[in-house]
RODO-2510 file (C-alpha; in nm, 4 decimals, decimal comma):
residues 276
     n   res          X          Y          Z
     1     m    15,2453     9,3565     5,8489
     2     s    15,0318     9,2116     6,0556
     3     k    14,7556     9,3938     6,2614
     4     t    14,6685     9,3370     6,5970
     5     l    14,3406     9,3640     6,8261
     6     e    14,4274     9,4258     7,2322
     7     i    14,2052     9,3672     7,4768
     8     k    14,2935     9,3775     7,8297
     9     d    14,1241     9,3525     8,1620
    10     l    13,7811     9,4350     8,0080
    11     h    13,4970     9,4610     8,2508
    12     v    13,0929     9,4805     8,0976
    13     n    12,7967     9,5695     8,2790
    14     v    12,4528     9,5069     8,0885
    15     e    12,1408     9,6797     8,2572
    16     d    12,3820     9,7226     8,5785
    17     k    12,4646     9,3585     8,5989
    18     e    12,8227     9,2712     8,5375
    19     i    12,8876     9,0322     8,2676
    20     l    13,2692     9,0469     8,1984
    21     k    13,4557     9,0138     8,4587
    22     g    13,8413     9,1070     8,3491
    23     i    13,8500     8,9888     7,9906
    24     n    14,2531     8,9616     7,8576
    25     l    14,2832     8,8963     7,5011
    26     t    14,5456     8,9284     7,1856
    27     i    14,4449     8,8558     6,8368
    28     k    14,6805     8,9356     6,5600
    29     t    14,5898     8,9017     6,1923
    30     g    14,6903     8,5321     6,0411
    31     e    14,5589     8,3867     6,3953
    32     v    14,2307     8,2062     6,4204
    33     h    14,1562     8,1657     6,8010
    34     a    13,8565     7,9979     6,9418
    35     i    13,6216     8,0904     7,2590
    36     m    13,4286     7,8428     7,4216
    37     g    13,2295     7,7628     7,7668
    38     p    12,8615     7,6841     7,8758
    39     n    12,5855     7,9004     7,8046
    40     g    12,5433     8,2153     7,9753
    41     t    12,9226     8,2947     8,0539
    42     g    12,9973     8,6252     7,8710
    43     k    13,0803     8,5263     7,4730
    44     s    12,8002     8,6937     7,3177
    45     t    12,8881     9,0009     7,5241
    46     l    13,2443     8,9884     7,4117
    47     a    13,1640     8,9953     7,0239
    48     s    12,9128     9,2479     7,0866
    49     t    13,1577     9,4963     7,2805
    50     i    13,4203     9,4206     7,0284
    51     m    13,1966     9,5266     6,7902
    52     g    13,0163     9,8559     6,9843
    53     h    12,6738     9,7694     7,0605
    54     f    12,4902    10,0794     7,2547
    55     k    12,3806     9,8168     7,5430
    56     y    12,7165     9,7149     7,6490
    57     q    12,8703     9,9629     7,8975
    58     v    13,2393     9,8915     7,9464
    59     t    13,3335     9,9897     8,2879
    60     k    13,6847     9,9040     8,3168
    61     g    13,9816     9,8131     8,0959
    62     t    14,0706     9,9149     7,7032
    63     m    14,0266     9,7646     7,3642
    64     e    14,2587     9,8635     7,1255
    65     l    14,2893     9,7784     6,7305
    66     d    14,6560     9,8682     6,6397
    67     g    14,7475    10,1228     6,9160
    68     e    14,4207    10,3141     6,8336
    69     n    14,1562    10,2983     7,1424
    70     l    13,8094    10,0971     7,0174
    71     l    13,6084    10,2466     7,2862
    72     d    13,6109    10,5863     7,1274
    73     m    13,4912    10,4459     6,7510
    74     t    13,1327    10,4201     6,6591
    75     v    12,9652    10,0828     6,4913
    76     d    13,0311    10,2001     6,1743
    77     e    13,3878    10,3473     6,2377
    78     r    13,4809     9,9788     6,3513
    79     s    13,3545     9,8337     6,0523
    80     r    13,5928    10,0936     5,8472
    81     k    13,8941     9,9756     6,0640
    82     g    13,8298     9,6071     5,9142
    83     i    13,6143     9,4543     6,2099
    84     f    13,3370     9,2141     6,1272
    85     l    13,0798     9,0853     6,3296
    86     a    12,9025     8,7613     6,1516
    87     m    12,5782     8,7719     6,4577
    88     q    12,4217     8,4847     6,5951
    89     y    12,0603     8,6171     6,5005
    90     p    12,1111     8,8255     6,1639
    91     n    11,7785     9,0433     6,1065
    92     e    11,5710     8,9930     5,7564
    93     i    11,5547     9,3332     5,5850
    94     s    11,2787     9,3699     5,3251
    95     g    11,3491     9,6025     5,0054
    96     v    11,6644     9,5665     5,0174
    97     t    11,8743     9,2869     4,7723
    98     n    12,1887     9,1210     4,9078
    99     s    12,3754     9,2614     4,6253
   100     d    12,2658     9,5753     4,7150
   101     f    12,3789     9,5630     5,0721
   102     i    12,6593     9,4156     5,0413
   103     k    12,8057     9,6379     4,7554
   104     t    12,6870     9,9388     4,9897
   105     a    12,8910     9,8177     5,2712
   106     m    13,1979     9,7850     5,0519
   107     q    13,1420    10,1416     4,9279
   108     a    13,1094    10,2695     5,2744
   109     r    13,5022    10,1536     5,2818
   110     l    13,6371    10,3062     5,0360
   111     g    13,7734    10,7029     4,9984
   112     s    13,5064    10,9618     4,8441
   113     d    13,6658    10,9569     4,5105
   114     e    13,7075    10,5544     4,4859
   115     h    13,4025    10,4053     4,3196
   116     i    13,3381     9,9315     4,3115
   117     s    13,3783     9,7763     3,9771
   118     l    13,0551     9,6502     3,8950
   119     f    13,2384     9,4110     3,7105
   120     k    13,4787     9,2506     3,9291
   121     f    13,1967     9,3039     4,2063
   122     i    13,0091     9,0746     4,0123
   123     k    13,2305     8,8677     3,9375
   124     e    13,3361     8,8638     4,3116
   125     m    13,0115     8,7614     4,4527
   126     d    12,9674     8,4975     4,1304
   127     k    13,2451     8,3180     4,2982
   128     a    13,1406     8,3737     4,7015
   129     v    12,8342     8,1756     4,6536
   130     s    12,9391     7,9348     4,4149
   131     d    13,1760     7,8790     4,7084
   132     l    12,9399     7,8694     4,9826
   133     k    12,6932     7,6423     4,7653
   134     m    12,4279     7,9024     4,7918
   135     r    12,1128     7,9559     4,5494
   136     s    12,2631     8,1011     4,2033
   137     d    11,9616     8,4231     4,2732
   138     l    12,0750     8,4948     4,6023
   139     p    12,2490     8,8451     4,5100
   140     h    11,8983     8,9428     4,3796
   141     r    11,6211     8,7752     4,7135
   142     y    11,6401     9,0247     4,9599
   143     l    11,8236     9,0230     5,2728
   144     n    11,7819     8,6932     5,4527
   145     e    11,3472     8,7665     5,4075
   146     g    11,2437     8,3698     5,3720
   147     f    11,5973     8,2258     5,4510
   148     s    11,6695     7,9121     5,6645
   149     g    11,8454     7,9204     5,9899
   150     g    12,1485     7,7440     5,8136
   151     e    12,1339     8,0143     5,4650
   152     k    12,1119     8,3197     5,7124
   153     k    12,4689     8,2063     5,8357
   154     r    12,6163     8,1153     5,5118
   155     n    12,5171     8,4497     5,3583
   156     e    12,7242     8,6172     5,6628
   157     i    13,0068     8,3983     5,5806
   158     l    12,9257     8,5282     5,2408
   159     q    12,9454     8,9330     5,2981
   160     m    13,2488     8,7936     5,5291
   161     k    13,3686     8,6991     5,2051
   162     m    13,2706     8,9632     5,0274
   163     l    13,4356     9,2380     5,2476
   164     k    13,7683     9,1222     5,3558
   165     p    13,7807     9,2602     5,6954
   166     n    14,0931     9,2411     5,9113
   167     f    13,9355     9,0630     6,1959
   168     a    13,5957     8,8564     6,1958
   169     i    13,4274     8,8378     6,5288
   170     l    13,1625     8,4686     6,4344
   171     d    12,9530     8,4380     6,6988
   172     e    12,7699     8,0657     6,6669
   173     i    12,8017     8,0781     6,3388
   174     d    12,7428     7,6690     6,3253
   175     s    12,4146     7,6791     6,5005
   176     g    12,1560     7,6254     6,2615
   177     l    12,3921     7,4071     6,0103
   178     d    12,3760     7,1453     5,9016
   179     v    12,6772     6,8853     5,8438
   180     d    12,7236     6,9470     5,5264
   181     a    12,6453     7,3375     5,5760
   182     l    12,9141     7,2857     5,8674
   183     r    13,1542     7,1651     5,6178
   184     i    13,1081     7,3970     5,3735
   185     v    13,1263     7,7112     5,6317
   186     g    13,4607     7,5669     5,8264
   187     e    13,6799     7,5962     5,4552
   188     n    13,5371     7,9040     5,3147
   189     i    13,6332     8,0434     5,7068
   190     n    13,9676     7,8355     5,7141
   191     n    14,0474     7,9540     5,3484
   192     m    14,0287     8,3172     5,4321
   193     r    14,3279     8,2589     5,6802
   194     g    14,6405     8,4996     5,6090
   195     e    14,8756     8,7764     5,7264
   196     d    14,5987     9,0020     5,6562
   197     f    14,3034     8,8328     5,8290
   198     g    14,2274     8,7093     6,1547
   199     a    13,9431     8,5383     6,3610
   200     l    13,7635     8,4923     6,6877
   201     v    13,5466     8,1876     6,6227
   202     i    13,2925     8,1977     6,9417
   203     t    13,0953     7,8271     6,9779
   204     h    12,9494     7,5670     7,1618
   205     y    13,0310     7,2984     6,9940
   206     e    13,3910     7,1234     6,8492
   207     r    13,1848     6,9954     6,4881
   208     l    13,2603     7,3496     6,3677
   209     l    13,6106     7,3443     6,4704
   210     d    13,7233     7,0299     6,2885
   211     y    13,6758     7,2155     5,9890
   212     i    13,9147     7,5192     6,1166
   213     d    14,2991     7,5512     6,1488
   214     v    14,2806     7,7032     6,5058
   215     d    14,6008     7,8416     6,6806
   216     y    14,4400     7,9151     6,9915
   217     v    14,1203     7,7945     7,2067
   218     h    14,0093     7,9978     7,4896
   219     i    13,7854     7,8299     7,7802
   220     m    13,5311     8,1170     7,9114
   221     m    13,3686     8,0838     8,2208
   222     n    13,2041     8,3232     8,4953
   223     g    13,2751     8,6020     8,2847
   224     q    13,6666     8,5214     8,2375
   225     i    13,9054     8,3445     8,0146
   226     v    14,0041     8,0501     8,2276
   227     r    14,2131     7,8502     8,0159
   228     t    14,3951     7,8797     7,6705
   229     g    14,6076     7,6266     7,4978
   230     g    14,5683     7,4162     7,1309
   231     k    14,3425     7,1966     7,0160
   232     e    14,3798     6,9357     7,2729
   233     l    14,0987     7,1504     7,5136
   234     i    13,8501     7,1159     7,2117
   235     a    13,9520     6,7295     7,2748
   236     k    13,8921     6,7297     7,6265
   237     i    13,5648     6,8961     7,5892
   238     d    13,4262     6,6614     7,3466
   239     a    13,5385     6,3736     7,6353
   240     l    13,4412     6,5477     7,9163
   241     g    13,2484     6,8636     7,8796
   242     y    13,2885     7,1775     8,0700
   243     d    13,2875     6,9542     8,4598
   244     w    13,6649     6,8441     8,4370
   245     l    13,7369     7,2579     8,5057
   246     k    13,4356     7,3578     8,7078
   247     e    13,5632     7,1207     8,9497
   248     e    13,9292     7,1999     8,9179
   249     l    13,8674     7,6371     8,9946
   250     g    13,5998     7,5053     9,2239
   251     l    13,3046     7,6836     9,0220
   252     e    12,9385     7,6109     9,1146
   253     d    12,6587     7,5851     8,8499
   254     e    12,4495     7,8494     9,0042
   255     e    12,6878     8,0458     8,9107
   256     f    12,6348     8,0453     8,5890
   257     d    12,2748     8,0703     8,6450
   258     n    12,0300     8,4169     8,5179
   259     r    12,2676     8,5345     8,2637
   260     q    12,0360     8,7902     8,0233
   261     h    11,9913     8,6482     7,7002
   262     v    12,1786     8,8774     7,4022
   263     v    12,0079     9,0556     7,1558
   264     l    12,2470     9,1810     6,8634
   265     g    11,9821     9,3520     6,6304
   266     s    11,9938     9,6478     6,7122
   267     c    12,4014     9,6925     6,7127
   268     a    12,4442     9,9392     6,4588
   269     r    12,2922    10,2781     6,6431
   270     n    12,5051    10,4876     6,7079
   271     p    12,6045    10,4786     7,1101
   272     k    12,6965    10,8837     7,0824
   273     t    12,3671    11,0069     6,9836
   274     e    12,1443    10,7369     7,1797
   275     n    12,0465    10,9666     7,4549
   276     k    12,0124    11,2465     7,2403
***
């Protein structure tokens, strides 16, 4: 049975500046959506807000997962409900191996009387590493420490493959990837398609989407989704950029200036206890 992530009239402020200005978006498992748009239009803000970053204040609107209010959930609660964020800027954590990190995250999603089979975990981990063509010693390396930008992004996809979320929010997962890595990452995302998995792929470029079967393409400008279509939108953006749509909508370039840079590194802090 499919699950639904539904966002209605979402308005979000960052440090008293409104970034999202009425986002409407519905994603079902079995679907892959792509969001494209110029820099500074709110794409990463949307990703952070869905995951529950404490700096992003929802001033209006709703976010629901199968009818449950996401806004009442902390980051870890959203994760346990099946939401996953592949971060734009993954952190390095010294002293914690990749295998320990992923195994702990998987265990946290189970009941108190359930335990992960070590044999099954090692088998799945080895296969995921092989699928992504990563180094065989990756399970024993510290999380992202000494990794190249491309390795960090592939490591995010590795975590996604192991955790098997219902909804994956992939924030510019293509940045830092070379041509071969783009193909590998795109194919691994595409191979997860199914009735229990849906994805929101946020990207500036069409090149990653060459390897992913996208169902819907949304263009975001000035904190709103201003156009939705199919893959034909990707081809048009590739050929003409965004100027044609700005002209059509009567938007000026200065409307996109002075946007704040999104920081995702502290996403796991608990907003319910932040001011205590």
